C-alpha positions in Angstrom: 143.2 25.8 155.0 143.8 29.6 156.7 147.0 30.0 159.3 145.4 33.0 160.6 144.8 33.6 164.6 143.5 36.3 166.2 145.9 39.0 167.6 145.2 40.6 171.5 144.7 43.8 170.6 147.4 44.4 173.0 149.8 43.5 171.0 148.4 44.6 167.7 151.5 47.6 167.4 154.1 44.7 166.7 152.4 43.8 164.1 154.0 46.8 162.7 156.4 48.1 164.1 159.6 46.4 162.4 158.4 48.5 159.5 157.1 46.1 156.9 155.5 47.4 153.4 151.7 47.4 154.6 149.4 47.0 151.5 146.2 49.6 152.2 142.8 48.4 151.5 139.7 49.9 150.9 136.0 49.8 150.4 133.3 52.5 148.6 130.4 52.0 150.6 128.2 52.8 148.4 129.2 51.1 145.3 130.7 48.6 147.2 134.2 49.2 144.7 137.5 48.0 146.0 141.1 49.1 146.4 144.4 47.7 147.7 147.9 50.4 147.8 151.0 49.5 148.9 152.8 51.7 151.5 156.5 52.1 153.3 155.2 54.4 155.9 153.2 52.8 158.6 153.5 53.1 162.6 151.9 52.3 165.3 151.2 55.2 168.2 149.4 54.0 170.3 149.0 50.9 172.5 145.5 51.2 174.6 143.6 51.4 172.3 146.0 50.2 169.8 145.9 53.4 166.9 148.3 53.4 163.9 149.1 56.4 161.7 149.7 55.7 157.9 150.5 58.2 154.7 148.0 58.7 152.3 148.8 60.9 149.2 145.6 62.8 149.0 145.3 62.9 145.2 144.9 58.8 145.5 141.6 57.2 145.3 143.0 55.1 148.6 142.2 58.3 150.2 138.7 59.2 149.0 137.8 55.8 149.8 138.5 55.6 153.4 137.8 59.1 154.0 134.6 58.1 152.6 134.1 54.7 154.2 135.9 55.8 157.8 137.4 53.0 157.3 140.8 50.8 156.0 142.2 48.1 156.5 145.7 46.9 156.7 148.0 44.0 155.0 151.3 42.6 155.7 152.5 41.5 152.4 154.6 38.1 152.5 158.4 38.1 151.2 156.8 35.6 148.4 154.5 37.6 147.4 157.2 40.5 145.9 155.9 41.2 142.9 152.0 41.6 143.8 153.5 43.9 145.7 155.0 45.9 144.2 151.8 45.6 141.2 149.7 46.9 143.2 151.7 49.6 144.3 152.6 50.7 140.7 149.1 50.9 139.2 146.5 53.1 139.9 142.2 51.6 141.1 141.0 54.5 140.1 142.1 52.8 136.0 141.0 49.3 137.0 139.9 46.8 139.9 143.5 45.6 141.1 141.7 42.8 143.0 140.4 41.1 139.4 143.9 42.1 137.0 145.8 41.2 139.6 143.6 38.0 140.8 143.7 38.9 144.8 142.2 37.3 146.7 140.7 38.6 150.3 137.8 37.8 153.1 135.4 40.4 154.6 136.9 42.0 157.7 134.3 40.4 160.5 133.9 43.5 162.5 134.2 46.2 159.7 133.8 44.8 156.7 137.1 46.3 154.7 138.8 43.8 152.1 141.4 41.8 154.1 144.7 39.9 152.5 145.2 36.1 153.8 146.5 34.4 150.4 149.3 37.0 150.1 150.1 38.5 153.4 151.2 37.0 156.8 149.1 39.8 158.8 146.5 41.9 158.2 144.6 44.8 160.8 141.1 46.1 160.5 140.9 50.1 161.6 138.3 52.9 161.6 139.4 56.1 160.5 139.8 58.6 163.5 138.4 62.1 163.1 140.4 64.7 161.0 143.8 65.8 162.2 146.3 69.4 161.1 148.5 66.0 159.8 145.6 64.3 157.5 145.0 68.2 156.7 148.9 68.9 156.1 150.4 66.3 155.4 148.4 63.0 154.0 148.4 61.1 157.5 145.8 59.1 159.0 144.9 57.9 162.3 143.4 54.6 162.6 142.2 53.0 165.3 142.8 49.4 165.4 139.3 46.8 165.8 140.5 43.7 165.1 144.1 42.0 164.0 145.1 38.5 162.9 148.6 36.9 162.0 149.9 33.8 160.7 150.7 31.6 163.2 153.4 30.4 161.2 155.4 33.4 162.3 153.2 35.6 164.5 153.2 33.5 168.2 153.2 33.9 171.5 152.6 37.9 170.9 155.6 38.1 168.9 157.2 37.6 165.3 158.9 33.8 165.3 161.2 34.6 161.7 163.8 31.9 161.5 165.8 30.6 158.5 162.8 27.9 157.9 160.5 30.3 157.0 161.5 32.9 154.8 159.0 32.8 152.1 156.8 34.0 155.2 159.2 37.2 156.4 157.8 40.9 155.8 158.5 43.2 153.4 161.0 46.5 153.4 161.1 49.2 150.6 164.1 50.2 149.4 162.8 51.9 146.5 162.5 51.2 143.1 160.8 48.3 143.4 163.8 46.8 145.7 163.4 45.4 149.1 164.6 43.0 151.7 163.1 40.8 154.3 164.1 40.7 157.7 167.4 39.9 158.8 168.3 37.5 161.2 166.9 37.6 164.8 168.8 38.7 167.9 168.1 37.8 171.2 168.8 39.9 174.2 169.8 39.1 177.2 170.4 40.5 180.8 173.4 43.1 181.3 172.5 43.7 184.8 
């Protein structure tokens, strides 16, 4: 049973604004071959419409698939799947189908049809690639407009994340390098000072 519920697009940036590791999914429009890669560099860049920046090297197969299809998915892996996250970031999809090799289950995005991961992730966003920019040409930065989003209702509800000691396996991952990750720490609630 899926715990995922749609996320209002006005809150889509909140799925990424705390800087988690993401899994970027893509699919060839002709052959339907899929790929998934891990990435540490992503950020919301606009609220309305929601837009996201991701960094994908020009030499990667994911980049080819994203540019040929004009679409991509962003999935936010849960702490319980740190090994899977590291594995998809350590092999090339050109050489083997990562979905088959790692037994990754995917659903088809309802708006763009991109592969999305729910079983190992706590959120996903379907994105349409925006027209090419100088940053895309020179710095490997791609921009996408979020057209749909969903998150695991056990940790994301009321338009924000709810991480605590009781749901540690569902916390997001943050990459330190060399296969080392941390999860989100204790949540603090600010109080009005004025």
